[in-house]
C-alpha positions as CSV (number, residue, x, y, z in Angstrom):
1,M,-7.9,-13.9,1.1
2,S,-8.4,-16.6,-1.3
3,S,-10.0,-15.9,-4.7
4,E,-12.8,-18.2,-3.6
5,L,-13.8,-16.0,-0.7
6,L,-13.3,-12.8,-2.7
7,A,-15.4,-13.8,-5.6
8,H,-18.5,-11.6,-5.4
9,G,-20.2,-13.2,-8.4
10,L,-20.8,-10.0,-10.3
11,G,-22.0,-10.3,-13.9
12,G,-19.6,-8.7,-16.3
13,S,-20.4,-6.0,-18.9
14,S,-20.8,-8.7,-21.5
15,D,-23.6,-10.3,-19.5
16,L,-25.8,-7.2,-19.6
17,P,-28.8,-7.5,-22.0
18,I,-27.8,-4.1,-23.3
19,P,-24.3,-2.5,-23.8
20,V,-22.8,-1.1,-20.7
21,T,-22.6,2.4,-22.3
22,Y,-26.4,2.3,-22.7
23,A,-26.7,1.3,-19.0
24,L,-24.6,4.3,-18.0
25,I,-26.7,6.7,-20.2
26,G,-29.9,5.2,-19.1
27,G,-29.0,5.6,-15.5
28,A,-28.1,9.2,-16.0
29,W,-31.4,9.8,-17.8
30,A,-33.4,8.0,-15.1
31,L,-31.9,10.4,-12.5
32,A,-32.5,13.5,-14.6
33,A,-36.0,12.5,-15.4
34,S,-36.7,11.7,-11.7
35,F,-35.4,15.1,-10.7
36,A,-37.5,16.9,-13.3
37,I,-40.6,15.0,-12.2
38,L,-39.9,15.9,-8.6
39,L,-39.5,19.6,-9.5
40,L,-42.9,19.6,-11.2
41,A,-44.9,17.3,-8.8
42,W,-43.1,17.5,-5.5
43,K,-43.2,21.2,-4.6
44,T,-43.6,21.0,-0.8
45,P,-42.0,18.7,1.8
46,R,-43.9,15.5,2.0
47,L,-41.8,13.3,4.2
48,N,-42.5,13.3,7.9
49,P,-40.1,11.5,10.3
50,R,-42.8,11.3,13.0
51,R,-45.4,9.7,10.7
52,Y,-46.0,5.9,10.7
53,W,-48.6,3.5,9.3
54,T,-49.5,1.5,12.4
55,T,-48.2,0.2,15.7
56,T,-47.4,-3.4,16.5
57,P,-47.3,-5.4,19.7
58,L,-43.6,-6.4,19.0
59,A,-42.2,-4.0,21.6
60,G,-43.4,-6.2,24.5
61,V,-41.6,-9.2,23.0
62,V,-38.4,-7.5,21.9
63,D,-37.9,-5.6,25.1
64,S,-38.7,-8.5,27.4
65,A,-35.9,-9.8,29.6
66,V,-36.6,-13.4,28.3
67,F,-36.2,-12.4,24.7
68,R,-33.1,-10.3,25.3
69,G,-31.6,-13.1,27.4
70,V,-32.2,-15.8,24.9
71,V,-30.9,-13.8,21.9
72,G,-28.0,-12.6,23.9
73,G,-27.1,-16.1,25.1
74,V,-27.3,-17.5,21.6
75,S,-25.1,-14.7,20.2
76,V,-22.5,-15.1,22.9
77,A,-22.5,-18.9,22.4
78,L,-22.2,-18.5,18.6
79,A,-19.3,-16.1,19.1
80,V,-17.5,-18.5,21.4
81,W,-18.2,-21.4,18.9
82,V,-16.8,-19.4,16.0
83,G,-13.9,-18.2,18.2
84,A,-13.1,-21.9,19.0
85,A,-13.3,-22.7,15.3
86,S,-10.8,-20.0,14.5
87,L,-8.3,-21.7,16.9
88,L,-9.0,-25.4,16.3
89,G,-10.5,-25.4,12.8
90,P,-8.8,-25.4,9.4
91,Q,-6.5,-22.4,9.1
92,D,-7.5,-21.5,5.6
93,S,-10.4,-20.0,3.7
94,S,-12.7,-22.7,4.9
95,N,-12.5,-21.6,8.5
96,A,-15.9,-20.6,9.9
97,L,-14.6,-17.3,11.2
98,L,-14.0,-15.9,7.8
99,G,-17.5,-16.6,6.5
100,V,-19.2,-15.3,9.6
101,F,-17.0,-12.2,9.7
102,Y,-17.0,-11.1,6.1
103,V,-20.3,-12.6,4.8
104,L,-22.9,-13.1,7.5
105,V,-22.0,-10.1,9.6
106,W,-20.6,-7.4,7.3
107,V,-22.8,-8.1,4.2
108,G,-25.7,-9.7,6.0
109,L,-26.2,-6.6,8.2
110,V,-27.7,-4.7,5.2
111,P,-30.7,-6.9,4.4
112,A,-31.2,-7.8,8.1
113,S,-31.3,-4.1,9.1
114,L,-33.6,-3.3,6.2
115,I,-36.1,-5.9,7.3
116,F,-35.9,-5.9,11.1
117,G,-34.4,-2.5,11.9
118,P,-31.2,-1.9,13.9
119,V,-30.6,-5.6,14.6
120,W,-27.0,-5.3,15.8
121,R,-28.2,-3.7,19.0
122,I,-30.0,-7.0,19.8
123,V,-27.7,-9.6,18.4
124,S,-24.3,-8.0,19.4
125,P,-22.5,-10.5,21.7
126,V,-20.5,-7.7,23.3
127,R,-23.7,-5.8,24.2
128,A,-25.1,-9.1,25.6
129,V,-22.0,-9.5,27.9
130,Y,-22.2,-5.9,29.0
131,R,-25.9,-6.2,29.9
132,V,-25.1,-8.9,32.6
133,L,-22.1,-7.0,34.1
134,P,-22.9,-5.2,37.4
135,V,-21.3,-1.9,36.4
136,R,-22.4,1.7,35.9
137,P,-20.9,4.2,33.5
138,R,-18.3,6.4,35.0
139,R,-18.3,9.2,32.5
140,T,-20.6,10.7,29.9
141,L,-19.4,10.3,26.3
142,P,-18.7,13.9,25.0
143,E,-21.2,14.9,22.3
144,S,-18.4,16.6,20.4
145,I,-16.9,13.1,19.5
146,G,-20.0,12.2,17.5
147,V,-19.6,8.9,15.8
148,L,-15.9,9.4,14.9
149,P,-14.9,6.2,16.9
150,A,-17.2,4.2,14.6
151,V,-15.6,5.8,11.6
152,V,-12.2,4.6,12.8
153,G,-13.7,1.1,13.4
154,L,-15.2,1.0,9.9
155,F,-11.9,2.0,8.4
156,A,-10.1,-0.7,10.4
157,F,-12.6,-3.2,9.0
158,V,-12.3,-2.2,5.3
159,W,-8.5,-1.9,5.6
160,L,-8.3,-5.4,6.9
161,E,-10.6,-6.6,4.1
162,L,-9.3,-4.6,1.2
163,A,-5.8,-3.3,2.0
164,S,-4.0,-5.7,4.3
165,S,-1.4,-8.1,3.0
166,D,-3.5,-11.2,3.8
167,P,-7.2,-10.5,4.6
168,G,-7.9,-14.2,4.5
169,S,-5.5,-14.9,7.4
170,V,-7.5,-16.5,10.2
171,A,-5.0,-15.2,12.7
172,A,-5.4,-11.6,11.5
173,V,-9.2,-11.7,11.6
174,R,-9.1,-13.4,15.0
175,L,-6.8,-10.6,16.3
176,W,-9.1,-7.9,14.8
177,C,-12.1,-9.5,16.5
178,L,-10.3,-9.7,19.8
179,L,-9.3,-6.0,19.7
180,Y,-12.9,-5.2,18.8
181,V,-14.3,-7.0,21.8
182,V,-11.7,-5.4,24.2
183,I,-12.2,-1.9,22.9
184,M,-16.0,-2.1,22.9
185,L,-16.2,-3.6,26.4
186,A,-13.6,-1.2,27.8
187,G,-15.4,1.8,26.3
188,A,-18.8,0.6,27.6
189,L,-17.4,0.1,31.1
190,V,-16.4,3.8,31.1
191,F,-19.1,5.5,29.0
192,G,-22.0,3.0,29.3
193,K,-24.2,1.7,26.4
194,E,-23.9,5.0,24.6
195,W,-20.4,3.9,23.6
196,F,-21.9,1.1,21.5
197,A,-24.3,3.5,19.7
198,R,-21.5,5.8,18.7
199,A,-18.4,3.7,18.6
200,D,-19.3,0.2,17.5
201,P,-18.8,0.1,13.7
202,F,-21.3,-2.7,13.2
203,E,-24.0,-1.0,15.3
204,V,-23.5,2.4,13.6
205,F,-23.6,0.6,10.2
206,S,-26.8,-1.3,11.1
207,D,-28.5,1.7,12.6
208,T,-27.7,3.8,9.5
209,V,-29.1,1.2,7.1
210,A,-32.1,0.7,9.4
211,R,-33.3,4.2,8.8
212,L,-34.7,2.8,5.5
213,S,-36.5,-0.1,7.3
214,V,-40.2,-0.4,7.4
215,T,-39.8,-1.3,11.1
216,A,-39.0,1.4,13.6
217,R,-39.5,2.7,17.1
218,D,-41.8,5.5,18.0
219,P,-39.4,7.9,19.8
220,E,-42.1,8.9,22.3
221,T,-44.0,5.7,23.1
222,R,-41.2,3.3,22.3
223,Q,-43.7,1.1,20.4
224,V,-42.5,-0.8,17.3
225,V,-44.2,0.7,14.3
226,L,-44.5,0.2,10.6
227,R,-43.7,3.2,8.5
228,N,-42.8,4.5,5.0
229,P,-39.0,3.9,4.7
230,L,-38.6,7.3,3.1
231,D,-40.1,8.9,6.2
232,G,-37.6,7.1,8.3
233,A,-34.5,8.1,6.4
234,A,-34.5,11.7,7.8
235,T,-34.4,10.3,11.4
236,L,-30.7,9.7,10.9
237,P,-29.0,11.6,13.8
238,V,-26.8,14.4,12.6
239,R,-23.5,14.0,14.6
240,R,-19.9,14.8,13.9
241,G,-18.7,12.0,11.6
242,T,-22.2,11.1,10.1
243,V,-21.1,12.0,6.6
244,A,-17.8,10.3,7.1
245,V,-19.6,7.0,8.0
246,L,-21.6,7.1,4.8
247,A,-18.6,8.1,2.7
248,M,-16.6,5.2,4.3
249,L,-19.3,2.7,3.4
250,L,-19.8,3.9,-0.2
251,G,-16.2,4.8,-0.9
252,S,-14.8,1.5,0.3
253,T,-17.3,-0.5,-1.7
254,A,-16.3,1.5,-4.7
255,F,-12.7,0.8,-4.1
256,D,-13.5,-2.9,-3.8
257,S,-14.7,-2.7,-7.4
258,L,-11.8,-0.6,-8.5
259,A,-9.3,-3.1,-7.1
260,Q,-10.6,-5.7,-9.5
261,T,-9.9,-3.7,-12.6
262,P,-6.8,-4.3,-14.8
263,T,-5.9,-0.7,-14.6
264,W,-5.6,-0.8,-10.8
265,K,-3.8,-4.1,-10.8
266,N,-1.2,-2.6,-13.2
267,L,-0.9,0.5,-11.0
268,V,-0.3,-1.5,-7.9
269,R,2.4,-3.6,-9.7
270,D,4.2,-0.4,-10.7
271,V,4.0,1.1,-7.1
272,G,5.6,-2.0,-5.6
273,D,4.0,-1.9,-2.2
274,P,0.4,-3.2,-2.6
275,V,-0.5,-2.5,1.1
276,V,0.4,1.2,0.8
277,A,-1.2,1.5,-2.6
278,R,-4.5,-0.1,-1.4
279,T,-4.6,2.0,1.7
280,L,-4.2,5.2,-0.2
281,G,-6.7,3.9,-2.8
282,I,-9.3,3.4,0.0
283,L,-8.6,6.9,1.5
284,V,-8.8,8.6,-2.0
285,C,-12.2,6.9,-2.8
286,V,-13.7,7.8,0.5
287,A,-12.4,11.4,0.2
288,V,-13.8,11.7,-3.3
289,V,-17.2,10.4,-2.3
290,G,-17.3,12.6,0.9
291,G,-15.7,15.6,-0.7
292,F,-18.1,15.9,-3.7
293,F,-21.1,15.4,-1.4
294,Q,-19.8,18.1,0.9
295,L,-19.4,20.5,-1.9
296,A,-22.7,19.8,-3.5
297,S,-24.6,20.1,-0.2
298,R,-23.1,23.5,0.4
299,A,-23.8,24.8,-3.2
300,T,-26.8,26.9,-2.5
301,G,-27.6,30.4,-1.5
302,G,-30.2,31.9,0.8
303,V,-28.7,30.4,4.0
304,T,-26.4,31.7,6.7
305,K,-22.8,30.6,6.9
306,E,-23.6,28.5,10.0
307,K,-26.6,26.8,8.2
308,R,-24.5,26.1,5.1
309,A,-21.9,24.3,7.3
310,Q,-24.8,22.1,8.7
311,L,-26.2,21.1,5.3
312,P,-24.0,18.1,4.6
313,G,-25.1,16.5,7.8
314,L,-28.7,17.4,7.3
315,L,-28.7,15.9,3.8
316,A,-26.5,12.9,4.6
317,H,-29.5,10.6,4.9
318,S,-29.9,10.9,1.1
319,L,-26.8,8.8,0.8
320,I,-28.3,5.8,2.6
321,P,-30.3,4.3,-0.3
322,I,-27.2,4.8,-2.5
323,V,-25.1,2.8,0.0
324,V,-27.8,0.1,0.2
325,G,-28.2,-0.1,-3.6
326,Y,-24.4,-0.4,-4.1
327,F,-24.1,-3.1,-1.5
328,F,-26.8,-5.1,-3.2
329,A,-25.3,-4.5,-6.6
330,H,-21.8,-5.5,-5.4
331,Y,-22.5,-8.3,-2.9
332,L,-25.8,-9.9,-3.7
333,T,-24.4,-13.1,-5.2
334,Y,-21.6,-13.1,-2.7
335,L,-24.2,-13.0,0.2
336,V,-26.5,-15.6,-1.2
337,E,-23.9,-18.2,-2.3
338,K,-21.1,-17.7,0.1
339,G,-23.7,-17.2,2.8
340,Q,-25.0,-20.7,2.3
341,Q,-21.4,-22.0,2.4
342,S,-20.7,-20.1,5.6
343,I,-23.8,-21.5,7.3
344,F,-22.9,-25.0,6.3
345,T,-19.5,-24.6,7.8
346,L,-20.9,-23.6,11.2
347,F,-22.3,-27.1,11.7
348,D,-18.8,-28.7,11.3
349,P,-16.3,-25.9,12.0
350,F,-13.6,-28.3,13.2
351,D,-13.8,-30.4,10.0
352,R,-14.6,-33.5,12.0
353,G,-17.3,-34.9,9.7
354,W,-20.1,-33.8,12.0
355,N,-23.6,-33.9,10.5
356,P,-26.1,-32.8,13.2
357,L,-28.9,-31.7,10.8
358,G,-28.3,-34.2,8.1
359,I,-27.0,-31.6,5.7
360,A,-23.4,-32.8,5.3
361,D,-24.2,-33.7,1.6
362,A,-26.0,-30.4,1.0
363,S,-24.4,-28.2,-1.7
364,V,-24.5,-24.5,-2.4
365,N,-27.2,-23.4,-4.8
366,Y,-25.4,-21.4,-7.5
367,A,-28.6,-20.3,-9.3
368,L,-27.6,-16.7,-9.4
369,S,-24.1,-17.3,-10.7
370,S,-25.5,-19.5,-13.4
371,H,-27.6,-16.6,-14.7
372,P,-25.1,-13.8,-15.1
373,S,-27.4,-11.7,-17.2
374,V,-29.9,-11.6,-14.3
375,V,-27.1,-10.6,-11.9
376,A,-25.9,-7.9,-14.3
377,T,-29.5,-6.5,-14.6
378,V,-30.0,-6.6,-10.8
379,T,-26.7,-4.8,-10.4
380,V,-27.8,-1.9,-12.7
381,L,-31.2,-1.6,-11.2
382,S,-29.9,-1.6,-7.7
383,V,-27.5,1.2,-8.4
384,V,-30.0,3.3,-10.4
385,I,-32.9,2.8,-7.9
386,G,-30.7,3.6,-5.0
387,H,-29.7,6.9,-6.6
388,V,-33.3,7.7,-7.6
389,V,-34.4,7.3,-4.0
390,G,-31.4,9.3,-2.9
391,V,-32.4,12.2,-5.2
392,T,-35.9,12.0,-3.8
393,L,-34.7,12.3,-0.3
394,A,-32.4,15.1,-1.1
395,H,-35.1,17.0,-2.9
396,D,-37.6,16.7,-0.1
397,A,-34.9,17.8,2.5
398,A,-33.9,20.7,0.3
399,L,-37.5,22.0,0.3
400,R,-37.4,21.9,4.1
401,L,-33.9,23.4,4.6
402,I,-33.3,25.8,1.8
403,P,-35.5,28.9,0.8
404,K,-37.7,28.0,-2.1
405,R,-36.0,30.3,-4.6
406,H,-32.7,28.6,-3.9
407,A,-33.9,25.0,-3.5
408,L,-33.5,24.3,-7.2
409,L,-29.8,25.1,-7.3
410,G,-29.1,23.1,-4.1
411,G,-31.0,20.1,-5.4
412,L,-29.5,20.3,-8.9
413,A,-25.9,20.2,-7.4
414,L,-26.7,17.0,-5.5
415,M,-28.4,15.5,-8.5
416,I,-25.3,16.1,-10.6
417,V,-23.1,14.5,-7.9
418,M,-25.4,11.5,-7.8
419,V,-25.2,11.1,-11.6
420,L,-21.5,11.1,-11.2
421,Y,-21.8,8.4,-8.5
422,T,-24.0,6.4,-10.9
423,F,-21.5,6.6,-13.7
424,L,-18.5,5.7,-11.6
425,G,-20.4,3.0,-9.7
426,L,-21.6,1.2,-12.8
427,Y,-18.3,1.7,-14.6
428,L,-16.4,0.1,-11.7
429,L,-18.9,-2.7,-11.1
430,F,-18.6,-3.8,-14.7
431,G,-14.8,-3.9,-14.7
432,A,-14.0,-0.5,-16.2
């Protein structure tokens, strides 16, 4: 991929209003202080996944055949439009497919899911096609599979973006998308729509982030409700692969930062095969994130062996705000500025000089990049706030899951791991 598309617009350590060392220490102190306050003031579980503020009339609109048909038709038409652009448009970084794939879909899913809930279920063009097919599922998807197919899909995406020899190749991204459509449709024809919920990497990603959305569904009435996002986090289904999904999202983003550092670039040069080095780098980062979380989640007494094995999954929702915070820290400028460019490209994807909305002369607003100190400050705050919220969720869950006399040890272990995540995250984000 060209450097233009890879530029995430992060502020460097020199752009921080305080030295980066102070940011690291301040982040650690913020987490420690938050944990201490929680121990003193939050002594009983307060979060309730079934609680919500109020209901809304949106369910009637969102569930209507007209709404689903219109949104589905638009999503399929857009997918066909972008697919045509991938074949007939410029075969370089200006191709519309790259901006849609890497920016609007992958990065854009985070804010969209936080605001609107699990949006990929609605806007997925593959789901839209499946809804109009006159077929019924032939088999039931085994529960033992969990969301492992989605983990494989997520790895396939991050490998293409971060490890392949040419992630900016239009042909490579087009092939990835074609395989995605074939696999998703083939699986749905056999297992029904449950296949999307547990195998579609974008849908599982969107559904996971949406647990922190203020918008949700009441599981009993199916009404669209407004809720406290912290109450919603614990509704994350605990399935085989749930921790792996979050570790993949967090670990791959950490590797994206690591790959920009001089130390890593020198290491890759010494290894000689950059694809192998980057592949191993992704796997190591994911394993470190997931492994430390597994160990910390199990570091408690007072529970049976079976319960201890379940704790990582039951506490996995505490990683969601960390993933969200790190995505905003890492990709905010990238989304805002490259997102504008990607949208402009959609109106003239074949480079024919089309100007249907009179925006041909419009230029990308680089306000964020022109204020690197603001970007650097937002980066630190996003990481720290994400971890503080994660500590809060972990503490409340520990009070529910672990006997009171052991909850302190269990919560402390997770807090230490989150401090480690904070240090490593900020260290990598500011170029090591």
